[in-house]
N, C-alpha and C positions, 0 to 999 in steps of 0.2 A: 812596283808590285801589287794585285791586287789584294787586297785587305775586307774585302766587303763577304756578308754572306750569299749564296746562290738568290738570284732574281725566284724573290717571290718567298722566299724563307723565313718563316724570324728564325733571329737569334735562339736558342737554347737558355733557356733558366734555370734547369734543375737537372738534377743532377741524374733521376730517370729520362728526363728527354736528352741527355748526352748521351748516355748510357744507350739507350734504345737505337738512338742513330748510328751508336757504333757496332752495333748489332746487325744491324739495317747492312753497312754499309763493308762488312766481313765476307760475304759471298762475293762481292764486287770486286775487292782484293786478293779474295782467291784466284777470282776468274784471270786477273792480272796481274797474277806475282811473275810469269815468265816477263812480261813484258818489264815491267819494274827493275826483276834482275837483268834483262838483258841491257837497260838504260846504263844500268849504276846511278841510279840517284832516282828522286819520284819526277814521275813526269806532271806538267805543272798543273795539268786537270786533276791528278790524283791529291797532290796537296791541296786542289780545292775543293775537294771531296772530303778531306779530312778536316780542312778548316770549318766545312760546315755541318761538321759533329759537335762543334762548340770544343774538339781537346784542347787545342789554342788556348780558351780562355777561363778554360776550367781550374785555373792556379789562382787567379785575380779573385781577389780581397770585397766583399759587399762593399763597401766604400768604394768603390771604385765601379759598381755596378756588374760586378762578375759574379756567379754561381759559388764561388771558394766552395769546391767540392770538399768532404775528408780524404786523406788520403787513404782510405779503405775505396772510398767511391774512384777518387783516380786510376787506381791500379785494377780495380774490374772494368772501367776503362776500357785499359791499354789492355787486359786480355782480352778483351773482343774484339779489336782489334789485329792482336796477335794472331786469332785465331783465323784472321782472313791472311794476311801478310806479316812476316816479322819484320820487315824492313822499312813497312809503313809504321807498323805499333813503335817501332824506335824512335825515326822521328817525329811521331806524333807524341813522343813522353819526353822526348829532347823541348820539342816548341810547349810544352806544357808549363816547362818551366818557367816560363817567363814572366808569368804572374806572379811565381814562389819571390825571385830575386826583384820584386819590386820590391818588395818588405825590405828590401838591405839597400834601396838606392834612393837619394834625397826623392823628397814625395813631391816634389817641384818635377822633377827630370822625369818621373815614372808618367805625369798627366802629358807629359811634353811629349817624349820619345813612343807613348802609345795612346796614340789620339784611339786605336781602336785595339779592343780590349783579342781583335784574333791575329795580332800583327805576333811574327815567331820570332827569339831570339836563340843560335847556334852557338856556337865556339866553345874552346875547350878549357875547362877551369884550371887545367895544370901552370903553375907558373914559366910556360915557357920563354915567355921573354923579355925585356928591357924595356923599361921607363923609366926617361932620366926627366926630373922634378926641373920645369921651366916657370917662370910667373903663369898664375893663374890656373896651372895644370899639369901637362906630362907630355914629353914626348916619348909615342909606343912605337916599339920594334919588334922585329920576331919571328920563328916559325912556330907553328902547332903542329901536332898529327890528329887526327881523327876528330874530325870538327864534320860530324855529323849531322845530315840534314844542312851547310854552310851556303849550301848552291839555291836554296830556296828560302834563305834567312831574310827580315828587314834588318836585324841588328846584330851584332857578332860582339861574344863578351867571351876576354878571353883576359887569363893569369897571368902577371907578370912582375919578375924584381923588381924593386923601384932605387934609382941611384938618384946620388945629387950630387953634383959638380965632378962625376966619374966613381965616385964612391958608394957602396953599396951603404945605402938610409935606413940605419936603424929606428925601432919603432920609437915616437918619445918618453911613451910610458916604459919603456926599456922591455916588454915582451917578447918582444922579435930582435937579433941585432942585426936583420936582412927584410926586411918588411916585403911582403909581397899584398899584390891589390885585385882587383878584377877591374877591366876597364873596357865600358861599351862604346863602340863604332859602330856607323853605318855600313853597312854590307857594301855599298860602292866604293870603299877606302880600304877593301880584302885583295886581296888577288889570293885563287884558288890554284890550286896545284893538282892536275888530273895525274893520280897514281893512286884511288881505287880500284885495284885490280887483286880480288880476294877471294876467299871459300865462300862464305858465307854472310849474310847480310849486304848483299852484292845491291841491294837498289838503294841503300844507305846514302850513300855520296859520300862516303868518309876518308874524304882527300885532305891533305895538308892545306895551310893554309898560311899564307904571310903578310903584315902588316911593315909596312919599312918608312918611320918617322911623323906618323903622323900624331896629331894636336889633339887630346884629348884632355877637356877640360874637367877640371878637379871633380865638380858634380855629377860628371859619367864615371864613374869611379867609384868603388864599394868594396868593401870586407865581409866575410862570413860575419866576423867579433860583431857586428852592432849595427842593432835593429833598427829601423828608421821610420818604419810603418807602425800598425800598431800592432800589438803583441799578441799572438795569435797560437794555434798547433801545429799552423802551416810558416810563421814568423821563425824559423829554425835554423841551425845550420849546414843540416842534415837532412832536410825536407827534398831537396833535389834530387834525392837517392834513393827516394822509398817507392815511388809509382814502377820504378827500372825493371824488377823483378816480375813486371806482370807481366812482360814480354818473352819470357821463356814458359810462365806457369801457361800461357796463353797457347805456345805451341805444344807444350806437352798435352793439353788438352785435346787440340788440334788428333794431336798423332794417336792417341787412344781411341776416339773417334772413331778414325779412318779406320783405323787394326782392326777394330771391333764390327764394322761395317764391313770391311773387306773378310775379316773370318767368316763371315754367316753365308759367303758364298763360296767359299772353295770346298774342296773335299782331295783327301789325300791321294797321291795316281796310283800308288803302291799298295792302300789299305782298302782304298774306297770308303776313308772312314771321313764322315764330316768334320771340316775342323771345329766346331762348334763343342762334337765328342771327342776333340782328342784334350788326353791329358797335358802335354805341352802348352798348347795354345791357352788350355785354362788357365793354368797354373801361370803362365807369362802375363797373360793379360789383368790376371787379379794381382799377383805382384807390383806392377806396374800401377793400377791403379792405387793399390794399398800406398805406394811413394809418394803418390802425384796427392793423394789427398791429407795425410801426415802432413808433408811438405806445404801446402798452400794452408792449411789450417795452423801452420805454424807462422809462415808471412802474417795473417791477419788475425789470430790471438796475440801476438808481438803487435802491430800495430793499433789493434783496439786497445791496448790496455796503455800505451804511451799518449795514444788520443784524448783515454780517460782522464788523464793526470793532468797532460797539459789543456783539456778543455776548462778542465776544476783550477787554472788560473796557475797551475804547480809550475816545474820546468822541470830538464830531463837531471837532474840533480836529483830529483822528487822521487828518481824512480829508485828500485834497489840495483845493485851493481848486474844482482841476473836478468831481471826488467830491463837494461840498458843495453845489455849483452847480445838478448834477445833477437832485436832487428838487424843488424848487421849479419850475426849468423843465421838469421831467415833470409836473409836476401841473396848469402851466397850459397847456402842449400837449394833455393829454389833454382838457380841457375845451375847448379851440379846435378841434381836430382832430375831435372826437365832433361839434362840432355844424356843421364843414363836412363831415361824411359828411353826416349825416342832411339837408341843405339840399341836396347832390346826389341825394340817392335821394329824395327829395321832389320834385324838378325832375326825375328821371329816370320814373318813378311817374306822372305830369303829372294830369290830372282823378282819378287814384284815389287821391290824397294830399290834397285838398284838402276832403272832406269829415267833419263831425266825430265822424263812426262810423270812422276809418280811424287807425289807432295811429299813422301818419308826424303826422298833425295834432297832438297832443299832443307828439309826440316835437320836431317842429319849436317847439312853443313851448318845452316844456320845457329844452331846451337851449340857447336864447335865453336864458330866464331864469337859468338856473344858469351862464352864462357872464357874470351881473352882479355875481357874489361876487368877493369880493377876491384869491381864491386864482387867478381865472382874468385878473383887471385887470394894466394896464400897469405899476404899482407893483412889481409882483413881476421885472418884465424890469428894471427902473429897479434896483431893490433887488439883485438879481442883478449886473448892469452895474455898477453903481458898488463894491461886493465885491469882482469878479475884477477891477478897477482901482485898489483903494487904496483907494478912496474911503469915505462914510459912507453903507451901506444905511437907507433910511427905511424899506420893512418890514422890521424885520431879525428880529422871530420866524420869519420865513419860509423863511429861514439856519438856524434853533438859536440863534441870536446874542441874548442876553438885555441883555448891556452895551455 
């Protein structure tokens, strides 16, 4: 798999460079959105265009020669790409987690498996597999669903429950009666299942995949309980979840701009009133802009506060309960509010929305599908509510709780 920059192009080293490249790529992605959707995965050259923006390297720390973008900067890059195409942005942010995962891996392994910072790790973190302890490592088998970007990845990380001599393996410290871990394997040891036929995010190639009795060395496994790299605001158990909400935010912004541009050219056929003078159009656009602004500010406000505490040497435990709860709530709200904005704009534009040639059609389907991701589900609300009431959250990692 190619892991180099476009010939003649220097690898970007700053957040400003990466964001500028992402913004420049957005219209190209918009123009190729139909092709991406029909392919049900990202075409190989689109993967390379994404690689050229620097998105896949943006989470790597400076000790690895990476740009180490803040969570806010990473989310802005994802928004910019999603303004062009949601599937490309979704795969981009999944691959961008590669550098974040490096914080939890044995540091010698990071250098070994990622000779280029632009390599891509995909996979499913949920423990859907089975890993039997053997001398020197594990034998891993299982089937995982929703492996976004799996077809163009270099490495695949997968969650699995650990067994020893056929029995559930308990963590030595007693914290977990049945331990689960993450297992990194080369992409050529993974079999994909061509079953990604879906409503939206069609181009993400989020198909199932299987791994059958593959040996994984101990040092190629990790947990989010243990940071093995330098302590930093990105070396946190929920860091891989932060920038994903940039996808719905970017789509909502694209839909808002499209609706405003369309409204400037339309005249009501029955009354002869320009849409720009229509109460219905004015109120709908203003309401959607208000919801978008409030939602986006909620995302970045909670991120900045979290980053401020972590950058000063604090931990997530140093946040107040309300501050800690703000991030997962803001992520969920970004998904759901963006879907609501697109729905209302779809109705506003009426029959100008329904054609397959209209971007509104794709945005409607993309936001509907992305809201089925766990980040946008009631499990987040349940867990945050339990946390605020002193109970036991079910989706603990969304709050950065690992034990």
